[in-house]
C-alpha positions as CSV (number, residue, x, y, z in Angstrom):
1,M,117.2,68.1,113.1
2,G,113.6,67.1,113.0
3,V,110.7,69.3,112.1
4,R,110.5,72.2,114.6
5,H,107.3,73.1,116.1
6,V,106.0,76.8,116.7
7,V,103.0,77.8,118.7
8,V,101.4,81.2,117.7
9,A,99.3,82.7,120.3
10,G,96.6,84.7,118.5
11,G,94.9,84.4,115.1
12,G,94.7,88.0,114.0
13,V,96.6,89.3,110.9
14,G,100.1,89.2,112.4
15,G,99.7,85.9,114.1
16,L,98.1,84.2,110.8
17,T,100.9,85.7,108.7
18,A,103.5,84.5,110.9
19,A,102.0,81.0,110.8
20,V,101.7,81.0,107.1
21,A,105.3,82.2,106.7
22,L,106.9,79.8,109.2
23,S,104.8,76.8,107.6
24,R,106.5,77.6,104.4
25,R,109.8,77.8,105.9
26,G,109.5,74.1,107.1
27,W,108.1,74.6,110.7
28,R,105.0,72.7,112.0
29,V,102.7,75.4,113.3
30,T,100.0,75.5,115.8
31,V,97.8,78.7,116.0
32,C,95.9,79.1,119.3
33,E,93.0,81.7,118.9
34,R,90.8,82.2,121.9
35,A,87.8,83.3,119.8
36,S,85.5,80.5,118.7
37,A,85.6,81.6,115.0
38,L,87.7,83.7,112.7
39,T,85.4,86.3,111.4
40,G,87.4,89.4,111.0
41,I,86.1,92.6,112.6
42,G,83.8,94.6,110.3
43,A,86.3,97.1,109.3
44,G,88.8,97.8,106.4
45,I,92.5,97.7,106.2
46,V,94.9,99.3,103.9
47,L,97.4,97.1,102.6
48,A,100.2,99.5,101.8
49,P,103.0,98.6,99.2
50,N,105.3,97.5,102.1
51,A,102.8,95.0,103.4
52,L,101.9,93.8,99.9
53,R,105.5,93.1,99.1
54,A,105.9,91.1,102.4
55,L,102.8,89.1,101.4
56,E,104.2,88.7,97.9
57,S,107.6,87.4,99.4
58,I,105.7,84.3,101.2
59,G,103.5,83.6,98.1
60,L,100.2,85.3,99.1
61,G,100.2,88.0,96.5
62,P,97.4,86.3,94.4
63,A,95.4,85.6,97.7
64,V,94.8,89.3,98.2
65,S,94.9,90.7,94.8
66,A,91.2,90.4,94.0
67,G,89.2,93.5,93.1
68,E,90.3,97.1,92.4
69,P,93.5,98.6,93.8
70,L,93.4,101.9,95.7
71,A,93.7,104.2,92.7
72,G,94.1,107.9,92.4
73,A,95.3,110.5,94.9
74,L,95.2,110.2,98.6
75,G,94.5,113.4,100.6
76,L,93.6,115.6,103.4
77,R,90.6,118.0,103.4
78,T,89.0,120.5,105.6
79,P,85.3,120.1,106.8
80,D,84.1,122.5,103.8
81,G,85.7,120.1,101.3
82,A,88.8,122.2,100.5
83,W,91.9,120.1,99.8
84,L,94.8,120.6,102.1
85,S,97.1,118.1,100.3
86,R,96.9,115.4,97.8
87,T,99.6,112.9,96.8
88,G,99.9,110.7,93.6
89,A,99.1,107.0,93.7
90,A,101.8,104.8,95.2
91,A,102.2,102.4,92.3
92,S,104.3,104.6,90.2
93,R,106.8,105.2,93.1
94,Y,106.8,101.8,94.9
95,G,106.0,99.4,92.1
96,V,102.7,98.2,93.4
97,P,99.4,100.0,94.3
98,A,98.1,100.0,97.8
99,R,95.0,97.8,98.2
100,A,92.1,98.4,100.6
101,V,90.3,95.2,101.8
102,H,87.8,94.1,104.5
103,R,89.7,92.7,107.5
104,G,87.5,89.6,107.0
105,F,88.6,89.1,103.6
106,L,92.3,89.3,104.6
107,I,91.7,86.8,107.7
108,D,90.0,84.3,105.3
109,A,92.8,84.5,102.8
110,L,95.5,83.9,105.5
111,A,93.6,81.1,107.3
112,A,93.0,79.5,103.9
113,A,96.8,79.2,103.5
114,L,97.4,77.5,106.7
115,P,98.3,73.9,106.8
116,P,95.3,71.6,107.7
117,G,94.8,71.2,111.4
118,A,97.0,74.1,112.3
119,L,94.3,76.3,113.7
120,R,92.8,75.6,117.1
121,L,89.8,77.9,117.6
122,G,88.5,78.6,121.3
123,V,91.9,77.9,122.8
124,S,93.7,80.8,124.7
125,V,97.4,81.1,125.6
126,G,97.9,81.8,129.3
127,G,101.7,81.6,129.6
128,V,105.1,79.9,128.7
129,D,107.4,78.0,130.8
130,E,111.0,76.7,130.0
131,A,111.5,73.1,129.4
132,A,114.5,70.8,129.1
133,E,116.5,70.4,125.8
134,G,116.0,73.8,124.6
135,A,112.1,73.7,124.3
136,V,109.2,75.6,126.1
137,V,106.0,74.4,127.3
138,V,102.8,76.6,126.3
139,R,100.1,76.6,128.8
140,T,96.6,76.9,126.9
141,S,93.1,76.6,127.9
142,A,93.2,73.1,126.2
143,G,96.2,71.8,127.9
144,E,100.0,72.1,127.4
145,L,101.9,72.2,124.1
146,R,105.5,71.8,123.8
147,A,107.3,73.8,121.2
148,D,110.6,75.0,120.0
149,A,109.5,78.5,119.6
150,V,106.4,80.7,120.4
151,V,105.2,83.7,118.6
152,A,103.3,86.0,120.8
153,A,100.7,87.8,118.6
154,D,98.0,88.1,121.2
155,G,97.3,91.9,120.8
156,L,97.2,95.0,122.6
157,R,96.8,93.5,126.1
158,S,99.0,90.5,125.4
159,A,99.2,88.0,128.3
160,L,102.7,86.8,127.1
161,R,104.0,90.3,127.1
162,G,102.8,90.8,130.6
163,Q,104.6,87.6,131.7
164,L,107.9,88.4,129.9
165,F,107.9,92.1,130.7
166,P,106.0,92.5,134.0
167,R,107.5,96.0,134.7
168,H,106.4,97.5,131.3
169,P,103.7,100.2,131.8
170,G,101.5,98.5,129.1
171,P,98.9,100.4,126.9
172,R,98.3,104.0,127.4
173,Y,95.2,105.9,126.1
174,A,96.2,108.0,123.2
175,G,93.5,110.7,123.6
176,E,91.0,109.7,121.0
177,T,88.0,107.5,120.5
178,G,87.0,106.1,117.1
179,W,84.1,104.7,115.0
180,R,84.5,102.4,112.0
181,A,81.9,100.9,109.6
182,V,81.9,99.3,106.2
183,L,79.2,100.5,103.8
184,S,77.6,99.5,100.5
185,G,79.1,101.5,97.7
186,A,76.3,100.8,95.6
187,G,75.1,103.9,93.6
188,L,77.8,106.0,94.7
189,P,80.3,107.9,92.3
190,A,84.0,107.0,92.4
191,L,85.4,108.2,95.8
192,P,88.9,109.3,96.6
193,A,90.5,107.9,99.5
194,A,90.9,111.0,101.9
195,E,90.8,112.0,105.4
196,T,89.2,115.3,106.7
197,W,90.5,117.1,109.7
198,G,88.3,119.4,111.8
199,R,88.9,120.8,115.3
200,G,89.8,117.6,117.2
201,E,87.7,115.5,114.9
202,R,88.5,113.6,111.7
203,F,86.5,111.6,109.1
204,G,88.0,109.1,106.8
205,I,86.8,107.6,103.4
206,V,88.5,104.5,101.9
207,P,87.1,102.6,98.9
208,L,87.5,98.9,99.4
209,A,88.6,96.4,96.6
210,D,85.3,94.7,96.6
211,G,83.4,97.9,95.8
212,R,82.3,98.7,99.4
213,V,83.4,101.8,101.3
214,Y,85.2,101.8,104.6
215,V,84.5,104.9,106.8
216,Y,86.1,105.8,110.0
217,A,85.8,108.8,112.4
218,T,87.7,109.9,115.5
219,A,87.2,112.5,118.2
220,V,89.0,113.8,121.3
221,A,87.2,112.3,124.1
222,V,87.5,111.2,127.8
223,P,88.2,107.3,127.7
224,G,85.4,105.1,128.2
225,T,82.8,107.6,126.8
226,R,80.0,105.7,125.1
227,P,77.1,107.7,123.2
228,A,73.7,105.8,123.6
229,D,73.2,106.0,119.7
230,H,76.4,106.1,117.6
231,R,74.7,107.1,114.5
232,A,73.2,110.1,116.1
233,E,76.6,111.0,117.5
234,L,78.4,110.8,114.3
235,V,75.6,113.0,112.7
236,R,75.9,115.4,115.3
237,R,79.6,115.8,114.9
238,F,80.1,115.2,111.1
239,G,76.6,115.7,109.4
240,A,77.2,119.2,108.2
241,W,80.8,118.3,106.8
242,H,81.4,118.1,103.0
243,D,79.9,115.7,100.6
244,P,79.8,112.7,100.5
245,I,80.0,112.5,104.3
246,P,76.3,113.2,105.0
247,A,75.3,110.6,102.3
248,L,77.6,108.0,103.9
249,L,76.3,108.6,107.2
250,E,72.8,108.1,106.0
251,R,73.8,104.7,104.8
252,L,74.4,103.6,108.5
253,D,70.8,102.9,108.7
254,R,70.5,100.8,105.5
255,L,70.3,97.0,105.8
256,D,73.5,95.3,104.8
257,R,73.9,91.6,104.0
258,L,77.3,91.5,102.6
259,D,78.9,92.1,106.0
260,R,76.9,89.2,107.5
261,P,77.1,86.2,105.1
262,D,75.9,84.0,107.9
263,R,72.5,85.6,108.1
264,R,69.5,84.8,105.8
265,E,68.2,88.3,106.2
266,P,70.3,91.6,106.1
267,G,70.8,93.5,109.3
268,P,71.8,97.0,110.1
269,V,75.4,98.3,109.3
270,T,77.7,97.4,112.3
271,V,79.3,100.7,113.8
272,L,82.5,99.7,115.8
273,H,83.5,102.0,118.6
274,H,86.8,101.8,120.4
275,D,89.1,104.0,122.3
276,F,92.7,104.2,120.9
277,H,95.6,102.9,122.9
278,E,99.3,102.4,122.2
279,L,102.4,101.1,123.7
280,A,103.8,104.7,124.1
281,A,107.0,103.2,125.9
282,P,108.9,100.8,123.7
283,L,109.8,97.4,124.9
284,P,113.4,96.8,125.6
285,R,113.4,93.9,123.0
286,F,110.9,91.9,121.0
287,H,112.0,88.5,122.4
288,S,112.7,86.7,125.6
289,G,114.1,83.2,125.4
290,R,112.3,81.4,122.9
291,V,109.4,83.7,122.6
292,A,109.0,86.4,120.0
293,L,106.4,89.2,120.2
294,L,105.0,90.8,117.0
295,G,102.2,93.2,116.0
296,D,100.2,94.9,118.7
297,A,101.8,92.6,121.3
298,A,105.1,94.2,120.5
299,H,104.6,97.7,119.4
300,A,100.8,98.7,119.3
301,M,100.5,102.1,117.6
302,T,98.0,104.6,116.9
303,P,96.2,104.4,113.6
304,N,97.2,107.7,112.2
305,L,99.6,106.2,109.5
306,G,97.6,103.2,108.8
307,Q,100.5,101.0,109.6
308,G,99.5,98.9,112.6
309,G,98.5,95.9,110.4
310,C,101.2,96.5,108.0
311,Q,104.0,96.5,110.4
312,A,102.6,93.2,112.0
313,I,102.9,91.6,108.4
314,E,106.4,92.9,108.2
315,D,107.3,91.4,111.7
316,A,106.0,88.0,110.6
317,V,107.8,87.7,107.4
318,V,111.1,88.9,108.9
319,L,110.8,86.6,111.9
320,A,110.0,83.6,109.5
321,H,113.1,84.5,107.4
322,L,115.3,84.5,110.4
323,L,113.9,81.3,111.8
324,A,114.5,79.5,108.4
325,G,116.7,76.3,108.0
326,D,118.6,75.1,111.1
327,T,119.1,78.6,112.5
328,A,119.3,78.5,116.4
329,V,116.2,80.0,117.9
330,P,117.8,82.2,120.5
331,A,120.2,83.8,117.8
332,A,117.4,84.2,115.3
333,L,115.1,86.1,117.9
334,A,118.0,88.3,118.9
335,A,118.3,89.0,115.1
336,Y,114.6,89.7,114.9
337,T,114.6,92.3,117.6
338,E,117.6,94.0,115.9
339,A,115.7,94.0,112.7
340,R,112.4,95.3,113.9
341,L,112.6,97.3,117.2
342,G,114.2,100.5,115.7
343,R,111.9,100.5,112.6
344,T,108.7,100.2,114.6
345,T,109.7,102.7,117.2
346,L,110.3,105.2,114.6
347,I,106.9,104.5,112.9
348,S,105.1,104.5,116.1
349,R,106.5,107.9,117.1
350,R,105.7,109.3,113.6
351,S,102.1,108.0,114.0
352,R,101.9,109.7,117.5
353,R,103.1,112.9,116.2
354,M,100.6,112.8,113.3
355,G,97.8,112.2,115.9
356,D,99.0,115.2,117.9
357,L,98.4,117.3,114.9
358,A,95.0,116.0,113.9
359,R,93.9,116.4,117.5
360,L,94.4,120.1,117.7
361,S,91.2,121.9,118.5
362,H,92.0,125.6,119.2
363,P,91.0,127.7,116.2
364,L,94.4,129.4,115.9
365,A,96.4,126.1,116.2
366,V,94.2,124.5,113.6
367,S,94.7,127.5,111.2
368,V,98.4,127.3,111.5
369,R,98.3,123.5,111.1
370,D,96.3,123.7,108.0
371,F,98.4,126.5,106.5
372,A,101.4,124.4,107.1
373,V,100.0,121.4,105.4
374,R,99.0,123.4,102.5
375,A,102.4,125.1,102.2
376,T,104.3,121.8,102.0
377,P,104.8,120.6,98.5
378,S,103.3,117.1,97.6
379,A,106.8,116.0,96.5
380,V,108.0,116.5,100.2
381,M,105.2,114.6,101.6
382,T,105.5,111.8,99.2
383,R,109.2,111.5,99.9
384,G,108.3,111.5,103.7
385,L,106.6,108.2,103.0
386,D,109.6,106.5,101.5
387,T,110.8,105.2,105.0
388,L,107.2,103.5,105.5
389,L,106.4,102.4,102.0
390,G,109.6,101.6,100.4
391,W,110.6,98.8,102.7
392,Q,111.8,95.6,101.1
393,P,111.2,92.2,102.5
394,P,113.8,89.5,102.9
395,P,113.6,86.9,100.2
396,G,110.8,84.4,100.4
397,P,111.0,80.6,100.3
398,D,109.6,80.6,96.7
399,P,109.2,84.0,95.1
400,A,106.5,84.1,92.5
401,P,107.8,85.0,89.1
402,G,106.4,88.4,87.8
403,S,105.2,89.2,91.3
404,A,105.3,92.8,92.8
405,Q,108.4,91.5,94.9
406,A,110.3,90.7,91.6
407,S,109.1,93.9,89.7
408,S,109.1,96.5,92.3
409,R,112.0,98.9,92.2
410,S,114.1,99.6,95.4
411,V,113.7,103.0,96.8
412,D,116.7,104.9,98.2
413,I,115.5,105.6,102.0
414,K,117.2,107.8,104.4
415,E,116.4,106.9,108.0
416,E,113.9,109.4,109.4
417,E,116.5,110.7,111.9
418,Q,118.8,111.6,109.3
419,Q,116.2,113.6,107.1
């Protein structure tokens, strides 16, 4: 059998990870990304232990290990600063500490690991047609490509998912809108990673590995609501909350060169604003013919557990493992659905339930919620994360000696529905 060719639709975290993993399994890869540049949106991403082990398994651990890990306790707070819960660092339990990085940094690291010529920018994928001799024809804005397999990593509003599953209801508004920004950390004391829950509103603080700070905020809102001034809206909602939130909001006015390396002069901090959507109805399967869906195209979930990108990375590594060697593509993709559909559905549901709690706004409901969180032992909360963070990847093509994959211990995990 000759070298097989896979076309990856989408150059986000999941698509690029799949392309790197498949290329290291012997596939020739072509990544079609509709954007004209891989910039990475101005936001952070937490690479949890499960995602870091997946990246380690395909030899990308050193590429994402620069800077400081996400150290110390993670926790939930109330707007007056009181702690609802704190959990210990993940390293002692899962063998590797979580790492929070700028998405642009992660995108750059993944793109640098691609084979030369694999990435085609400004090229969108419109559809896939069956071809003779067990191949498919991929219709792109730059012409047709013939492939042995296709990876649909084209996001929340996936064109390929729409073609393959036309009766699926598609994305649903999750009830919240959200703001994100990356700020300079200069002059700030060491900040713990924490999320503060109010009445239908949240504010999160995540120190990044490069010394900057990723902040995010959410609020229950009518979909499509767009304030005229995002900073003013954030100050109105969160300006009286506990320190250091007011000080961080002040930094939205500061000039920032780090987030704009292409500019000669610094510009204002970019505030991203998006409504949250999810695939509330699971797909019947994550494949059709020779096409596999991964990441948001397969199981877009709310960000309440911070697992959207991590699950896309898991998808990519598992898919590449199953497509290794001379494995028949249809059988490998059926095995991929078997391996991923149940896990991602469970995590999506857990994330939705967490969002339901966070969105509570009635004073009595909020009081009951906060009491229940305080009354739950931290050890119980930590064990509840085992299903997420204790996941182990399949063996990579060339495991790095001394890597987190080799050193991390296995965690005895019970399936969520059995707990």
